[in-house]
C-alpha positions in Angstrom: -32.4 -128.6 -93.3 -32.1 -127.4 -89.5 -35.4 -129.2 -88.3 -35.5 -132.2 -90.2 -39.0 -134.4 -90.4 -40.5 -131.0 -88.9 -43.8 -130.4 -91.2 -42.9 -127.6 -93.7 -45.5 -125.0 -92.2 -44.1 -125.0 -88.8 -40.6 -124.6 -90.3 -41.8 -121.8 -91.7 -42.3 -120.3 -88.4 -39.8 -121.4 -86.9 -37.5 -119.6 -89.6 -39.3 -116.4 -88.9 -38.7 -116.7 -85.1 -35.0 -117.2 -85.6 -34.8 -120.8 -84.6 -31.6 -121.9 -86.3 -31.7 -125.9 -85.0 -33.8 -127.7 -82.7 -32.8 -128.2 -79.0 -32.0 -131.9 -77.9 -35.6 -132.6 -76.9 -36.9 -131.0 -80.1 -34.5 -133.1 -82.1 -35.7 -136.4 -80.1 -39.3 -136.2 -80.7 -38.7 -135.4 -84.7 -37.3 -139.1 -84.7 -38.8 -140.9 -87.4 -39.1 -143.7 -85.1 -41.5 -142.0 -82.9 -43.6 -141.1 -85.8 -47.5 -141.5 -84.4 -46.5 -143.2 -81.3 -47.3 -141.8 -77.7 -44.4 -140.8 -75.8 -43.1 -140.2 -72.0 -40.7 -137.5 -72.4 -38.2 -136.8 -69.3 -37.1 -133.2 -69.9 -36.1 -130.2 -67.9 -38.0 -126.5 -67.7 -36.0 -124.5 -70.4 -35.1 -127.3 -72.7 -37.9 -126.2 -75.8 -40.2 -128.6 -75.0 -43.0 -126.5 -75.6 -41.9 -126.4 -79.4 -41.3 -129.8 -78.9 -44.7 -131.2 -78.4 -45.9 -128.8 -81.0 -44.0 -130.3 -83.4 -45.2 -133.6 -82.1 -48.7 -133.0 -82.8 -48.2 -131.3 -86.2 -48.8 -135.0 -87.8 -52.2 -135.6 -86.8 -53.3 -131.9 -86.6 -52.1 -130.9 -90.0 -51.6 -133.9 -92.2 -50.2 -132.7 -95.9 -52.1 -130.3 -96.5 -50.5 -127.6 -94.2 -53.6 -125.7 -93.2 -56.2 -126.1 -90.6 -59.7 -125.6 -91.7 -62.6 -123.7 -89.5 -62.1 -123.3 -85.7 -64.8 -126.3 -84.1 -64.4 -128.7 -81.4 -60.7 -128.6 -80.2 -58.5 -131.1 -82.3 -55.8 -130.9 -79.7 -55.3 -130.2 -75.5 -52.6 -129.2 -73.4 -52.9 -129.3 -69.9 -50.3 -127.4 -67.7 -50.1 -127.4 -64.0 -50.4 -123.6 -63.7 -52.1 -120.4 -65.4 -48.3 -118.8 -66.1 -47.1 -121.8 -67.8 -50.7 -122.7 -69.4 -50.5 -118.7 -70.8 -47.0 -119.6 -72.0 -47.7 -122.5 -73.6 -50.8 -120.7 -75.6 -48.7 -118.0 -76.7 -45.8 -120.4 -77.9 -48.3 -122.5 -80.0 -50.1 -119.4 -81.5 -47.4 -118.0 -83.2 -46.0 -122.0 -84.3 -49.1 -122.7 -85.6 -50.0 -119.3 -86.9 -49.1 -120.0 -90.6 -51.3 -123.0 -90.5 -54.2 -120.6 -89.6 -54.7 -122.1 -86.0 -56.5 -120.8 -83.5 -54.9 -121.3 -79.8 -57.0 -120.2 -76.4 -56.2 -120.9 -73.0 -58.5 -121.7 -70.2 -56.8 -120.8 -66.9 -58.1 -120.5 -63.2 -58.1 -116.5 -61.9 -59.2 -115.3 -65.6 -62.4 -114.4 -66.7 -64.8 -117.8 -67.2 -67.2 -116.0 -69.4 -65.0 -115.1 -71.9 -63.4 -118.3 -72.1 -67.0 -119.8 -72.6 -67.8 -117.6 -75.8 -64.1 -118.4 -77.0 -65.1 -122.2 -76.7 -68.3 -121.6 -78.2 -66.6 -119.8 -81.2 -64.3 -122.6 -81.7 -60.4 -123.2 -81.4 -58.2 -125.7 -82.9 -56.1 -125.9 -79.6 -57.0 -125.7 -76.4 -54.5 -125.0 -73.3 -55.6 -125.1 -70.2 -54.8 -125.9 -65.9 -57.0 -128.9 -64.9 -59.2 -127.3 -62.5 -60.7 -125.0 -65.0 -60.6 -127.5 -67.9 -62.7 -130.0 -65.9 -65.1 -126.9 -64.8 -66.0 -126.3 -68.8 -65.9 -129.9 -69.3 -68.4 -130.7 -66.6 -71.1 -127.6 -67.6 -70.7 -128.8 -71.2 -68.8 -125.8 -72.8 -65.7 -127.9 -73.7 -66.1 -131.1 -76.0 -63.2 -133.5 -76.3 -64.8 -136.1 -78.7 -62.7 -134.4 -81.7 -59.4 -134.6 -79.8 -56.6 -136.0 -81.5 -53.7 -135.1 -79.9 -53.5 -134.6 -76.1 -50.2 -133.1 -73.7 -49.5 -133.3 -70.3 -47.1 -130.8 -69.5 -45.0 -131.0 -66.5 -47.0 -134.0 -65.3 -45.0 -134.8 -62.2 -45.6 -131.0 -61.0 -49.6 -132.0 -61.4 -49.2 -134.8 -59.5 -47.7 -133.0 -56.8 -50.2 -130.2 -56.6 -52.9 -133.2 -56.2 -54.7 -133.1 -59.9 -54.5 -136.6 -60.4 -58.7 -136.9 -60.1 -58.9 -133.9 -62.5 -56.5 -135.4 -65.1 -58.0 -139.2 -64.9 -61.2 -136.9 -65.6 -59.8 -135.3 -68.5 -58.2 -138.2 -69.9 -61.3 -140.4 -69.6 -63.5 -137.5 -71.8 -61.2 -137.8 -74.7 -61.1 -140.5 -77.6 -59.0 -143.8 -76.8 -57.5 -143.7 -80.1 -55.9 -140.1 -79.6 -52.3 -139.6 -79.5 -51.0 -139.0 -75.8 -47.6 -137.2 -74.9 -46.5 -136.8 -71.4 -43.6 -134.1 -70.5 -42.1 -134.8 -67.1 -38.7 -133.5 -65.6 -38.9 -136.6 -63.4 -40.6 -139.8 -64.0 -41.9 -141.0 -60.3 -43.9 -143.8 -60.0 -47.3 -142.0 -60.2 -46.4 -140.6 -63.5 -45.3 -144.7 -64.7 -49.1 -145.1 -63.4 -50.6 -142.9 -65.2 -48.8 -143.7 -68.7 -49.6 -147.5 -68.6 -53.2 -146.4 -67.8 -53.7 -143.9 -70.4 -51.0 -144.5 -73.3 -50.8 -147.1 -75.7 -47.3 -148.9 -75.9 -45.5 -145.2 -75.2 -42.2 -144.8 -76.0 -39.7 -143.7 -73.4 -37.5 -140.5 -74.3 -34.9 -139.0 -72.2 -33.1 -135.8 -72.7 -30.0 -135.6 -70.2 -30.3 -132.4 -68.1 -26.8 -131.5 -69.0 -27.8 -131.3 -72.4 -30.9 -129.4 -71.7 -28.8 -126.9 -69.6 -25.8 -126.7 -71.4 -26.2 -122.7 -71.6 -26.6 -122.2 -68.3 -23.5 -121.3 -66.2 -23.3 -122.4 -62.6 -21.3 -120.6 -59.6 -21.5 -121.9 -56.0 -20.7 -118.8 -53.7 -19.9 -119.7 -50.3 -21.3 -117.0 -47.9 -21.3 -116.3 -44.2 -24.6 -117.0 -42.8 -25.4 -113.5 -41.6 -24.2 -112.3 -44.7 -26.6 -114.0 -47.3 -28.5 -110.9 -47.8 -25.3 -108.6 -48.6 -24.2 -111.6 -50.7 -27.4 -111.4 -52.7 -27.0 -107.6 -53.4 -23.7 -108.0 -54.7 -23.9 -110.6 -56.9 -27.1 -108.6 -58.3 -24.8 -105.8 -58.9 -21.8 -107.4 -60.0 -23.9 -110.1 -62.8 -26.1 -106.7 -64.0 -28.5 -109.0 -66.1 -31.6 -107.5 -67.5 -34.0 -109.6 -65.4 -32.9 -111.8 -62.3 -34.7 -114.5 -60.3 -34.2 -114.8 -56.6 -35.7 -118.1 -55.2 -36.3 -118.5 -51.2 -37.9 -121.2 -49.4 -40.5 -119.4 -47.8 -43.1 -116.4 -48.0 -41.9 -114.6 -45.2 -38.2 -115.2 -46.6 -39.5 -113.7 -50.1 -41.5 -110.6 -48.5 -38.1 -110.1 -46.5 -35.6 -110.1 -49.0 -37.9 -107.9 -51.5 -38.2 -105.0 -48.9 -34.5 -105.4 -48.2 -33.7 -105.2 -51.9 -36.3 -102.6 -52.6 -34.7 -100.3 -49.8 -31.3 -100.6 -51.2 -32.4 -99.4 -54.7 -33.3 -102.2 -56.6 -36.6 -102.3 -58.5 -37.9 -105.5 -57.1 -41.2 -107.3 -56.7 -42.2 -110.2 -54.9 -44.2 -113.5 -55.9 -45.8 -115.9 -53.2 -48.8 -118.1 -52.5 -50.5 -115.1 -50.5 -50.8 -112.9 -53.7 -54.2 -112.1 -55.3 -54.4 -112.8 -59.0 -54.3 -109.3 -59.6 -51.5 -108.3 -57.7 -49.7 -111.0 -59.3 -50.3 -109.9 -62.5 -49.0 -106.2 -61.6 -46.1 -107.8 -60.7 -45.5 -110.0 -63.6 -46.6 -106.8 -66.1 -43.8 -104.9 -64.1 -41.2 -107.4 -65.2 -42.4 -107.9 -68.6 -42.1 -104.1 -68.9 -39.0 -103.8 -67.4 -40.1 -101.7 -64.6 -38.7 -104.2 -62.0 -35.5 -105.7 -63.1 -35.6 -108.6 -59.7 -38.4 -111.3 -59.0 -38.2 -112.6 -55.4 -40.4 -115.6 -55.7 -41.1 -119.2 -53.5 -40.8 -122.3 -56.0 -44.8 -122.7 -56.1 -45.0 -119.0 -56.8 -42.8 -119.3 -59.4 -43.9 -122.4 -61.4 -44.3 -121.6 -65.0 -42.9 -118.2 -65.2 -41.6 -117.1 -68.4 -39.8 -113.7 -68.2 -38.2 -111.8 -70.5 -34.4 -111.6 -70.5 -33.7 -113.7 -67.7 -30.2 -113.8 -67.6 -29.5 -114.5 -63.7 -31.1 -117.2 -61.0 -29.9 -117.0 -57.7 -30.9 -119.7 -54.8 -30.9 -117.9 -51.6 -30.7 -121.3 -49.8 -29.1 -124.4 -51.0 -31.9 -126.3 -52.8 -33.4 -129.3 -51.4 -32.9 -131.8 -54.0 -30.8 -131.8 -57.4 -34.5 -131.7 -59.1 -35.3 -128.3 -57.6 -31.8 -127.0 -58.5 -32.0 -127.9 -62.2 -36.1 -126.7 -62.2 -35.0 -123.4 -60.5 -32.0 -123.1 -62.5 -34.1 -123.7 -65.8 -35.6 -120.6 -65.9 -32.5 -119.1 -67.5 -30.3 -120.1 -70.5 -33.9 -120.8 -72.5 -34.0 -121.1 -76.7 -30.3 -120.7 -76.9 -29.9 -118.0 -74.9 -26.9 -117.6 -71.7 -27.7 -117.7 -68.4 -26.3 -117.6 -65.2 -27.4 -119.8 -61.9 -25.8 -119.0 -58.5 -26.2 -121.1 -55.4 -25.6 -119.2 -52.0 -23.9 -121.8 -50.0 -22.9 -121.5 -46.2 -19.8 -122.8 -45.4 -21.8 -125.8 -42.8 -23.7 -126.9 -46.1 -21.0 -127.1 -48.3 -20.8 -131.1 -48.4 -25.0 -131.2 -48.9 -24.1 -128.8 -51.8 -21.5 -130.7 -53.2 -23.9 -133.8 -53.1 -26.5 -132.2 -55.0 -24.4 -130.8 -57.7 -23.3 -134.0 -58.5 -26.4 -135.6 -58.4 -27.6 -133.0 -60.8 -24.5 -133.6 -63.1 -23.4 -130.0 -62.6 -20.1 -128.3 -62.1 -20.2 -125.4 -60.7 -17.3 -122.6 -60.5 -16.9 -122.1 -56.6 -15.9 -118.7 -55.2 -17.1 -116.1 -52.8 -19.3 -113.4 -53.0 -18.3 -110.1 -55.4 -16.3 -107.6 -52.8 -17.5 -103.9 -52.6 -14.3 -103.2 -54.4 -14.5 -105.1 -57.6 -18.2 -104.0 -57.9 -16.8 -100.2 -57.4 -14.2 -100.8 -60.1 -16.7 -102.4 -62.7 -18.5 -99.2 -62.0 -16.3 -97.0 -63.1 -15.8 -98.8 -66.2 -19.6 -99.0 -66.6 -20.4 -95.3 -65.9 -17.8 -94.3 -68.6 -19.6 -96.5 -70.8 -22.8 -95.0 -70.2 -21.6 -91.3 -70.1 -20.1 -91.8 -73.3 -23.2 -93.1 -75.1 -25.2 -90.1 -73.6 -22.8 -87.9 -75.3 -23.0 -89.5 -78.4 -26.3 -87.8 -79.4 -26.5 -84.3 -77.5 -29.2 -81.6 -78.6 -28.2 -78.4 -79.7 -30.2 -76.6 -76.7 -27.7 -79.1 -74.2 -24.5 -78.3 -76.1 -25.3 -74.5 -75.4 -25.9 -74.9 -71.6 -22.6 -77.3 -71.4 -20.7 -74.6 -73.5 -21.7 -71.9 -70.9 -20.6 -74.1 -67.8 -17.1 -75.1 -69.4 -16.8 -71.3 -69.9 -16.9 -70.6 -66.5 -13.4 -72.6 -65.9 -15.2 -75.5 -63.7 -15.7 -78.4 -66.2 -13.9 -80.7 -64.3 -16.3 -80.3 -61.8 -19.3 -80.6 -64.1 -18.3 -84.0 -65.4 -17.5 -85.3 -62.0 -21.2 -83.7 -60.9 -22.4 -85.9 -63.9 -20.5 -89.0 -63.0 -21.9 -88.6 -59.4 -25.6 -88.4 -60.8 -25.1 -91.7 -62.6 -23.5 -93.3 -59.6 -26.1 -92.4 -57.6 -28.8 -94.5 -59.5 -27.1 -97.3 -58.5 -27.5 -99.6 -55.3 -24.6 -99.3 -53.0 -22.3 -102.4 -52.6 -22.0 -104.3 -49.6 -19.1 -105.1 -47.7 -18.5 -108.9 -47.2 -16.3 -111.0 -45.8 -13.4 -112.3 -47.9 -13.6 -116.3 -48.9 -10.3 -118.2 -49.7 -10.6 -121.5 -51.4 -9.8 -123.9 -48.7 -6.3 -125.6 -49.0 -6.0 -129.5 -49.8 -6.2 -130.6 -45.7 -5.1 -134.7 -45.1 -7.1 -136.4 -43.0 -5.8 -136.9 -39.4 -5.5 -140.2 -37.2 -7.6 -140.0 -34.2 -5.4 -140.3 -31.2 -5.4 -143.9 -29.6 -5.8 -142.9 -26.2 -8.4 -139.9 -24.9 -8.2 -137.9 -21.7 -11.5 -137.2 -19.9 -11.0 -133.2 -20.1 -10.0 -133.3 -23.9 -12.3 -133.8 -27.0 -10.4 -134.2 -30.6 -12.8 -133.9 -33.4 -10.6 -133.7 -36.4 -12.0 -132.6 -39.7 -9.4 -133.0 -42.3 -6.6 -130.6 -41.2 -3.4 -131.8 -39.6 -1.7 -128.9 -37.7 0.3 -128.8 -34.3 -1.2 -125.9 -32.2 1.5 -123.7 -33.4 0.4 -124.0 -36.8 -3.3 -122.8 -36.6 -4.7 -120.3 -34.0 -6.9 -121.2 -30.8 -10.2 -119.8 -29.6 -11.4 -119.7 -26.4 -15.5 -120.4 -25.8 -17.2 -119.8 -22.7 -18.7 -122.9 -22.2 -17.4 -126.6 -21.0 -18.5 -129.7 -19.5 -20.5 -127.6 -16.7 -22.6 -126.2 -19.5 -23.2 -129.7 -21.5 -21.1 -128.4 -24.1 -20.3 -131.3 -27.1 -18.8 -130.9 -30.4 -21.9 -131.9 -31.7 -23.4 -129.0 -31.3 -20.2 -126.9 -31.4 -19.2 -127.9 -34.9 -22.3 -126.4 -36.6 -22.3 -123.9 -34.1 -19.0 -122.3 -34.9 -19.1 -122.8 -39.0 -22.2 -120.9 -38.7 -20.7 -118.2 -36.7 -17.3 -117.9 -38.0 -18.3 -118.7 -41.6 -15.7 -121.4 -42.0 -16.1 -125.1 -43.2 -15.6 -128.2 -40.8 -12.4 -129.4 -42.2 -11.3 -125.8 -40.9 -11.3 -127.2 -37.4 -8.5 -129.2 -36.2 -9.7 -130.2 -32.9 -11.4 -129.5 -29.5 -10.8 -129.3 -26.3 -14.0 -129.5 -23.7 -12.9 -128.3 -20.6 -15.1 -127.9 -17.3 -15.6 -124.2 -17.6 -14.7 -123.6 -21.1 -13.6 -125.2 -24.5 -10.8 -124.3 -27.1 -11.0 -124.6 -30.9 -8.1 -125.0 -33.0 -8.9 -123.2 -36.3 -6.6 -123.7 -39.6 -4.3 -120.4 -40.1 -5.7 -120.1 -43.7 -8.9 -118.4 -41.9 -8.3 -117.9 -38.4 -8.5 -113.9 -39.0 -11.3 -113.9 -41.1 -13.0 -116.5 -38.4 -11.9 -114.0 -35.4 -13.8 -111.3 -37.1 -16.9 -112.9 -37.8 -17.1 -115.0 -34.8 -16.4 -112.1 -32.2 -19.4 -110.4 -33.5 -22.8 -110.8 -31.2 -25.2 -113.3 -32.5 -28.9 -113.5 -31.5 -28.9 -117.2 -31.8 -26.4 -117.6 -29.2 -26.3 -114.5 -26.8 -24.7 -115.9 -23.9 -21.9 -117.4 -25.9 -18.5 -115.7 -26.2 -15.8 -116.8 -28.8 -12.4 -115.1 -28.6 -8.8 -115.8 -29.6 -6.6 -117.8 -26.9 -2.9 -117.4 -26.8 -2.3 -119.9 -24.1 -1.9 -122.9 -26.5 -4.3 -125.7 -26.8 
């Protein structure tokens, strides 16, 4: 039996939905040693935790009968941080408890409160809601929690981060003290431990490793030249060609700018940020669910609780701030046994930061450059042949008649070429991006024992004499207060390289010189030679006079 120890009524629902075996978090909560106990569960987004707490609640909700009686005051309450997550949980629990006759309703901000009041008056077995809206119904006497036997706080850490501690305590205090309480949280900071100690009874800690939860996600680190980040995103979207993609940006301005850039290039893209009203947000989400839009560009806050169909790709437009953010964002794909891909764009100067975050997250990504325009064109040719062959598999007689007339003119090849051109025109054009080569293993270099006042040596791991690398001249020196501390990140940013590619500096009175590893010198010259709005007066050119 794949879901051992699960209630038979719920097993029926799981079988109908095609669930073959439990995820790690689902298997954990079904362990008999946790039966009836309060639980504090550490599990990432996308680990199957909604079904997990649905399974965990079954013993107190269904008993041995397997059927729920007439709906009256709620028997179970689930609290979630956002309306999207709450509505997603409501949908999941509705099908899970359908064979038992369970009635599950949602009470969330931004929806018609009068409709919710009527639903509560008519009765429900399970209520799912956001903290603010639940407190509103509670204070107005519309929601009675005296009969609650099971309570779930989903993504409890997110709710504390959003400032809902007072609302959570108000809700918890309104429920019977002998209820069963389940806290699900991606992380367990001190605030969660404090909440658990105050409102749970001898809770068992259940930890599910992030690696287990995200085993279906393929991670890729794409090294980019900073000014080419948007082009790299275009090429990743074109190359991966997932049915649905979610692109994370750090700011609302970044979201709006990228969404407009993608739309101009021909992508069906929508934006989600905190400035959208609920109606606009609902329209954007519906476009994604109807597949009228394929790409969603969003901030972290706006994307909380999203459950998008066929989301096969997550792109981090910038390196995430920490490992928890990396895992939380990436967990939007690779859900419910489906495969997914998470791509992190890494500017060369931030490679060490990205490596640390990947290491802390327990993730081993594949490092590479962005897909080239040529590789996308080659992929398109294969895809176009396949698409046209599928179109030709079922052609109406009236279309065949037109085709025969055209072929009779003797220009069949040109007509097929025109069909190819029409199909290709529907695809956004790939972008030209700088080629990336994996840096060779570079031994560390000893600092010289003595230093000349006119010489600044800043080795970063590549040991080469001047003849083995390429020197470049920078038109700032001691007079302009040039210093390797700011020259180094500037050169990495402008040239799209990493600091270990820089062999050393020579800071002179009116200019500076930098030694660049031969493996990246040509690429550096091309990128660094372009005008840069951030440093309009700094020019970088090859220096052929040696160091």
